[in-house]
C-alpha positions as CSV (number, residue, x, y, z in Angstrom):
1,X,-35.2,-59.4,15.6
2,X,-34.2,-55.8,16.1
3,X,-37.2,-53.5,16.8
4,X,-37.8,-50.7,14.3
5,X,-37.1,-47.4,15.9
6,X,-38.4,-44.5,13.6
7,X,-36.3,-41.8,15.4
8,X,-33.1,-43.9,15.2
9,X,-33.8,-44.7,11.5
10,X,-34.4,-41.0,10.7
11,X,-31.2,-40.0,12.5
12,X,-29.1,-42.6,10.6
13,X,-30.6,-41.5,7.3
14,X,-29.8,-37.9,8.1
15,X,-26.1,-38.8,9.0
16,X,-25.7,-40.7,5.7
17,X,-26.9,-37.8,3.6
18,X,-24.5,-35.2,2.3
19,X,-24.7,-31.7,3.9
20,X,-27.3,-29.5,2.3
21,X,-26.1,-26.9,0.0
22,X,-25.5,-23.7,1.8
23,X,-23.5,-20.4,1.4
24,X,-20.1,-19.8,2.9
25,X,-20.3,-16.1,3.6
26,X,-17.0,-14.4,3.9
27,X,-16.8,-10.8,5.2
28,X,-13.9,-8.9,3.6
29,X,-13.0,-6.2,6.1
30,X,-10.3,-4.1,4.7
31,X,-9.8,-0.5,3.3
32,X,-12.2,0.2,0.5
33,X,-11.8,4.0,0.9
34,X,-9.0,6.4,1.9
35,X,-5.2,6.2,0.9
36,X,-5.0,2.5,0.7
37,X,-8.3,1.9,-1.1
38,X,-6.7,1.0,-4.5
39,X,-5.0,-2.0,-2.8
40,X,-8.1,-3.0,-0.8
41,X,-10.4,-2.8,-3.8
42,X,-8.0,-4.8,-5.9
43,X,-7.9,-7.6,-3.3
44,X,-11.6,-7.5,-2.8
45,X,-12.0,-8.1,-6.4
46,X,-9.4,-11.0,-6.1
47,X,-11.6,-12.6,-3.5
48,X,-14.6,-12.2,-5.7
49,X,-12.9,-13.9,-8.6
50,X,-11.6,-16.7,-6.4
51,X,-15.2,-17.3,-5.2
52,X,-16.5,-17.5,-8.7
53,X,-13.8,-20.0,-9.6
54,X,-14.4,-22.0,-6.4
55,X,-18.1,-22.1,-7.1
56,X,-17.7,-23.1,-10.7
57,X,-15.2,-25.8,-9.7
58,X,-17.2,-27.0,-6.7
59,X,-14.2,-26.6,-4.3
60,X,-16.7,-26.8,-1.4
61,X,-18.9,-29.4,-3.1
62,X,-22.5,-28.2,-3.3
63,X,-21.8,-25.1,-1.0
64,X,-21.3,-21.8,-2.6
65,X,-18.9,-19.0,-1.6
66,X,-20.1,-15.4,-1.2
67,X,-17.7,-12.5,-0.5
68,X,-19.0,-9.1,0.7
69,X,-16.8,-6.1,1.3
70,X,-16.9,-4.0,4.5
71,X,-14.8,-0.8,4.5
72,X,-12.6,-0.4,7.7
73,X,-10.9,2.7,6.2
74,X,-7.6,1.2,7.3
75,X,-8.5,1.7,11.0
76,X,-8.4,-0.9,13.7
77,X,-11.4,0.9,15.4
78,X,-13.5,0.8,12.2
79,X,-12.5,-2.8,11.7
80,X,-13.9,-3.6,15.1
81,X,-17.1,-1.8,14.3
82,X,-17.4,-3.7,11.1
83,X,-16.6,-7.1,12.9
84,X,-19.5,-6.6,15.3
85,X,-21.9,-5.8,12.4
86,X,-20.9,-8.9,10.4
87,X,-21.2,-11.2,13.4
88,X,-24.6,-9.8,14.0
89,X,-25.4,-10.6,10.3
90,X,-24.3,-14.2,10.7
91,X,-21.0,-14.2,9.1
92,X,-18.6,-16.9,10.4
93,X,-15.6,-16.2,8.2
94,X,-13.7,-12.9,8.1
95,X,-10.9,-12.1,5.5
96,X,-8.5,-9.3,6.3
97,X,-4.9,-8.5,5.3
98,X,-4.0,-4.8,5.1
99,X,-2.4,-3.8,8.2
100,X,-1.1,-5.9,11.1
101,X,-2.5,-3.4,13.6
102,X,-5.9,-4.1,12.1
103,X,-5.2,-7.9,12.1
104,X,-4.1,-8.0,15.7
105,X,-7.2,-6.0,16.7
106,X,-9.6,-8.4,14.9
107,X,-7.7,-11.4,16.2
108,X,-8.1,-10.3,19.8
109,X,-11.8,-9.5,19.3
110,X,-12.5,-12.8,17.5
111,X,-10.7,-14.8,20.3
112,X,-13.0,-13.1,23.0
113,X,-16.1,-13.6,20.9
114,X,-15.4,-17.2,20.4
115,X,-14.7,-17.7,24.1
116,X,-18.0,-16.1,25.1
117,X,-20.2,-17.6,22.3
118,X,-19.6,-21.4,21.8
119,X,-21.4,-22.6,18.8
120,X,-21.1,-19.2,17.0
121,X,-17.4,-19.2,16.3
122,X,-15.7,-17.0,13.8
123,X,-12.5,-17.8,11.8
124,X,-10.0,-15.1,10.7
125,X,-8.6,-15.7,7.2
126,X,-5.5,-13.6,7.3
127,X,-4.2,-13.0,3.8
128,X,-1.6,-10.4,4.2
129,X,-1.2,-9.1,7.8
130,X,2.4,-10.4,8.4
131,X,3.4,-9.4,11.9
132,X,5.2,-12.6,13.1
133,X,3.6,-12.3,16.5
134,X,0.3,-13.5,15.0
135,X,1.7,-17.0,14.6
136,X,4.0,-16.9,17.6
137,X,3.2,-15.5,21.0
138,X,-0.4,-14.4,19.9
139,X,-1.1,-17.4,17.8
140,X,-4.8,-18.6,17.9
141,X,-6.7,-21.7,16.8
142,X,-9.2,-19.2,15.1
143,X,-6.5,-17.5,12.9
144,X,-5.0,-18.9,9.6
145,X,-2.3,-16.9,7.8
146,X,-2.0,-17.4,4.0
147,X,0.9,-15.1,3.4
148,X,4.5,-15.5,4.6
149,X,5.2,-13.4,7.7
150,X,7.8,-10.6,7.7
151,X,10.6,-12.7,9.4
152,X,10.2,-15.4,6.7
153,X,10.3,-12.8,3.9
154,X,13.3,-11.0,5.3
155,X,15.1,-14.4,5.9
156,X,14.6,-15.1,2.2
157,X,15.4,-11.5,1.0
158,X,18.5,-11.1,3.0
159,X,19.8,-14.5,1.9
160,X,19.5,-13.2,-1.7
161,X,21.1,-9.9,-0.9
162,X,24.0,-11.5,0.9
163,X,25.1,-13.0,-2.4
164,X,25.6,-9.6,-4.0
165,X,29.0,-8.4,-3.1
166,X,28.3,-5.0,-4.7
167,X,25.9,-4.1,-1.9
168,X,27.9,-2.2,0.8
169,X,25.5,0.4,2.3
170,X,21.9,-0.3,3.1
171,X,19.2,2.3,4.2
172,X,16.0,1.0,5.9
173,X,12.7,2.9,5.6
174,X,9.3,1.7,6.7
175,X,5.9,2.4,8.2
176,X,5.9,3.0,12.0
177,X,3.7,0.2,13.2
178,X,4.3,-3.4,14.2
179,X,5.0,-4.7,10.8
180,X,7.4,-1.9,9.8
181,X,9.2,-2.3,13.1
182,X,9.6,-6.0,12.7
183,X,11.0,-5.6,9.2
184,X,13.6,-3.2,10.5
185,X,14.5,-5.5,13.4
186,X,14.8,-8.7,11.3
187,X,16.7,-7.0,8.4
188,X,19.4,-5.7,10.8
189,X,19.6,-9.1,12.6
190,X,19.8,-11.2,9.5
191,X,22.2,-9.0,7.7
192,X,24.5,-8.9,10.7
193,X,24.5,-12.7,10.6
194,X,24.9,-13.2,6.8
195,X,26.9,-10.2,5.7
196,X,28.4,-8.4,8.7
197,X,30.4,-6.1,6.3
198,X,27.2,-4.4,5.0
199,X,26.6,-1.1,6.9
200,X,23.1,-0.1,7.8
201,X,23.5,3.6,7.1
202,X,20.0,4.7,7.9
203,X,16.8,3.4,9.6
204,X,13.7,5.5,9.3
205,X,10.1,4.8,10.4
206,X,7.4,7.2,9.3
207,X,3.7,7.5,10.1
208,X,1.6,5.1,8.0
209,X,-0.6,6.8,5.4
210,X,0.2,10.4,6.5
211,X,3.3,11.4,4.6
212,X,2.4,13.2,1.4
213,X,5.9,14.3,0.4
214,X,8.8,11.8,0.9
215,X,11.5,14.2,-0.6
216,X,13.0,14.9,2.9
217,X,13.4,11.1,3.5
218,X,15.0,10.7,0.0
219,X,17.4,13.6,0.7
220,X,18.5,11.7,3.9
221,X,19.0,8.6,1.9
222,X,21.1,10.4,-0.8
223,X,23.2,12.0,1.9
224,X,23.8,8.7,3.6
225,X,25.6,7.2,0.4
226,X,23.4,4.2,0.5
227,X,23.6,2.0,-2.6
228,X,20.5,0.0,-1.5
229,X,17.2,0.8,0.0
230,X,15.1,-1.8,1.8
231,X,11.5,-1.1,2.5
232,X,8.3,-2.9,3.6
233,X,6.1,0.0,2.6
234,X,3.0,-0.8,0.6
235,X,0.3,1.1,-1.2
236,X,0.3,4.9,-1.3
237,X,3.3,4.9,1.1
238,X,5.5,3.0,-1.4
239,X,4.1,4.8,-4.5
240,X,5.0,8.2,-3.0
241,X,8.3,7.1,-1.8
242,X,9.3,5.8,-5.2
243,X,8.0,8.9,-7.0
244,X,10.1,11.0,-4.7
245,X,13.1,8.9,-5.4
246,X,12.5,9.2,-9.1
247,X,12.1,13.0,-8.9
248,X,15.4,13.4,-6.9
249,X,17.2,11.0,-9.3
250,X,18.2,8.6,-6.5
251,X,20.5,6.0,-7.9
252,X,20.1,3.4,-5.1
253,X,18.5,0.1,-5.9
254,X,15.2,-0.7,-4.1
255,X,14.4,-4.1,-2.5
256,X,10.8,-4.2,-1.6
257,X,8.0,-6.5,-0.4
258,X,5.0,-4.7,-2.1
259,X,6.1,-3.0,-5.3
260,X,3.4,-5.1,-7.0
261,X,0.6,-3.2,-5.2
262,X,-1.7,-0.8,-6.9
263,X,-0.2,2.6,-7.9
264,X,3.5,1.6,-7.4
265,X,4.1,0.2,-10.9
266,X,2.8,3.5,-12.4
267,X,5.0,5.4,-10.0
268,X,8.0,3.5,-11.0
269,X,7.5,3.3,-14.8
270,X,10.7,3.2,-16.8
271,X,12.8,4.8,-14.0
272,X,12.5,1.7,-11.9
273,X,13.7,-0.6,-14.6
274,X,16.4,-3.1,-13.4
275,X,16.6,-1.1,-10.1
276,X,13.5,-2.2,-8.2
277,X,13.2,-5.7,-6.9
278,X,10.2,-7.4,-5.1
279,X,9.9,-10.4,-2.9
280,X,6.6,-12.2,-2.9
281,X,4.8,-15.4,-2.5
282,X,3.7,-15.4,-6.1
283,X,4.2,-13.2,-9.2
284,X,2.2,-13.2,-12.5
285,X,5.2,-14.1,-14.6
286,X,5.9,-17.3,-12.6
287,X,5.5,-20.3,-14.9
288,X,2.1,-21.6,-13.9
289,X,-0.6,-22.3,-16.5
290,X,-3.5,-22.2,-13.9
291,X,-2.2,-18.9,-12.5
292,X,-2.0,-17.5,-16.0
293,X,-5.6,-18.3,-16.5
294,X,-6.5,-16.4,-13.3
295,X,-4.4,-13.4,-14.4
296,X,-6.2,-13.4,-17.8
297,X,-9.6,-13.8,-16.2
298,X,-9.0,-11.0,-13.7
299,X,-7.8,-8.6,-16.5
300,X,-10.9,-9.4,-18.6
301,X,-13.4,-9.1,-15.8
302,X,-11.9,-6.0,-13.9
303,X,-9.4,-4.4,-16.3
304,X,-7.0,-4.6,-13.5
305,X,-3.9,-6.7,-12.4
306,X,-4.0,-9.7,-10.3
307,X,-1.2,-9.8,-7.7
308,X,-2.5,-11.6,-4.6
309,X,-2.5,-15.5,-4.6
310,X,-3.6,-15.8,-1.0
311,X,-7.3,-15.5,-1.8
312,X,-7.1,-18.5,-4.1
313,X,-5.3,-20.5,-1.3
314,X,-7.7,-19.4,1.4
315,X,-10.8,-20.5,-0.5
316,X,-9.2,-23.7,-1.7
317,X,-8.5,-24.7,1.9
318,X,-11.9,-23.7,3.3
319,X,-13.6,-25.3,0.4
320,X,-11.8,-28.6,0.8
321,X,-12.5,-28.5,4.6
322,X,-16.2,-28.0,4.0
323,X,-16.2,-30.8,1.5
324,X,-14.3,-33.3,3.7
325,X,-16.2,-32.5,6.9
326,X,-19.6,-32.1,5.1
327,X,-20.1,-29.2,7.4
328,X,-19.8,-25.4,7.6
329,X,-19.1,-25.4,11.3
330,X,-16.0,-23.2,11.8
331,X,-14.7,-25.5,14.5
332,X,-14.7,-28.5,12.2
333,X,-13.3,-26.6,9.3
334,X,-10.4,-25.2,11.4
335,X,-9.4,-28.6,12.5
336,X,-9.6,-29.9,8.9
337,X,-7.4,-27.1,7.6
338,X,-4.6,-28.0,10.1
339,X,-1.8,-29.7,8.1
340,X,-3.8,-29.4,4.9
341,X,-2.0,-29.3,1.5
342,X,-3.5,-27.8,-1.7
343,X,-2.3,-26.6,-5.1
344,X,-2.6,-22.9,-5.4
345,X,-1.3,-20.3,-7.9
346,X,2.2,-20.8,-6.6
347,X,2.2,-24.6,-6.5
348,X,1.7,-26.9,-3.5
349,X,1.3,-25.2,-0.2
350,X,0.7,-26.5,3.3
351,X,-0.8,-25.1,6.5
352,X,1.4,-25.7,9.6
353,X,-0.7,-27.4,12.2
354,X,1.4,-26.0,15.1
355,X,0.9,-22.3,14.3
356,X,-1.5,-22.0,11.4
357,X,1.3,-20.4,9.2
358,X,1.2,-21.3,5.5
359,X,4.4,-22.8,4.1
360,X,5.0,-21.9,0.4
361,X,7.6,-20.9,-2.0
362,X,8.7,-17.3,-2.4
363,X,10.0,-15.4,-5.4
364,X,12.3,-12.6,-6.1
365,X,11.9,-10.6,-9.3
366,X,13.2,-7.5,-11.0
367,X,11.2,-4.7,-12.7
368,X,11.8,-5.2,-16.4
369,X,10.5,-4.2,-19.8
370,X,8.2,-6.9,-21.1
371,X,9.6,-9.3,-23.8
372,X,6.7,-11.7,-24.5
373,X,8.8,-14.6,-23.2
374,X,9.8,-14.7,-19.5
375,X,8.2,-11.3,-18.8
376,X,4.8,-11.7,-20.5
377,X,2.5,-9.8,-18.1
378,X,3.1,-6.0,-17.4
379,X,1.4,-4.0,-14.7
380,X,-0.9,-1.0,-15.0
381,X,-0.2,-0.8,-18.8
382,X,3.3,0.5,-18.1
383,X,5.1,-2.0,-20.6
384,X,7.1,-3.2,-17.6
385,X,6.5,-6.3,-15.4
386,X,8.4,-8.6,-13.1
387,X,11.1,-11.0,-14.3
388,X,11.5,-13.9,-12.0
389,X,15.1,-14.0,-10.6
390,X,14.8,-16.8,-8.2
391,X,12.3,-19.2,-6.7
392,X,13.0,-20.0,-3.1
393,X,11.8,-23.2,-1.6
394,X,9.6,-23.1,1.6
395,X,12.3,-24.5,3.8
396,X,14.7,-21.6,3.2
397,X,12.3,-19.1,4.7
398,X,10.8,-21.4,7.4
399,X,11.1,-20.0,10.9
400,X,10.8,-21.5,14.3
401,X,7.6,-20.7,16.3
402,X,6.9,-20.0,19.9
403,X,3.2,-20.7,19.5
404,X,1.5,-22.6,22.3
405,X,-1.9,-23.0,20.7
406,X,-5.1,-23.7,22.8
407,X,-7.6,-25.8,20.9
408,X,-11.2,-26.5,21.6
409,X,-12.6,-29.8,22.1
410,X,-13.5,-31.7,18.9
């Protein structure tokens, strides 16, 4: 007869028990003041709503999400200061998205922290920093990206543009940092492959967050004879660019990645109707009942417009990982999220194991007057919203990766 061993019995009982309810604390480190604050504030509220929905729906079982904002003022240096503070406070999950320069700085610091502090690892939930390098040469086991990176977006956008034979002359303008530079590079490369007859008649990079008057840039675009402007600008840099184009009566059409972001819809107004397009991983007028419920809830709670699906996806994956592993250990959760599939606001999405890059559909839409049918939701009470022109399957934008990921022991 097997002897009774109290210690062994206690251990067995502990292992059979579900993990005790705990709080998944997420530090949201992004601009909450300065020129990009409207975007950061909107997305902070988006994470807060997703946390409420996750807690109500028990996405993480008995565990609860808690999202707290930390202002990095859009600065990599400020972000690193905030990172040190949140790690000291016990945070093991960091969410960031606005600015790849900030994202790369956080990623490097988190890699070093995790290497030096086994047992106290931190995961970076990247919801919008889209420099391709973060899932290629600088990929990391501790980093998960929930947005499509810029090469994926430009692959999809240039495929759409290539079908429009009316486009002859393209002008590129963007913010002068790694993301803006990668958009310029990939756009020229992909257009040359798909529509070599299209001329790139201008390619400007300007300082991020510092230009107050874009009229000199708009004058250059008018003088170039461009019929199309392609820009990766976001936030205030896109609002001011569009406003300057409107003031100068620029007739060129705009193809954008972030015309949904706070302030841009108001800057466009009626002048942007049928002339401004956006490519995104989700848009409010996409036909999805669950997404519509979130749009309505966000409007009711914050009197603002929901335009970022990635918060929903990130919490869905972290929650499921916590539930499946019965743990909040970042190492276990990171392994569990590799290859994971969940249903998000834009349908089924999956996390690539090889590089931690989310695979998801993309959408192209045109700024259009609302009609109560396929353009139900407007933005910023303008009476205009986004009409879906095309849904692009994940494989169309998928890109090869050079990632050689180093993984910790399980």
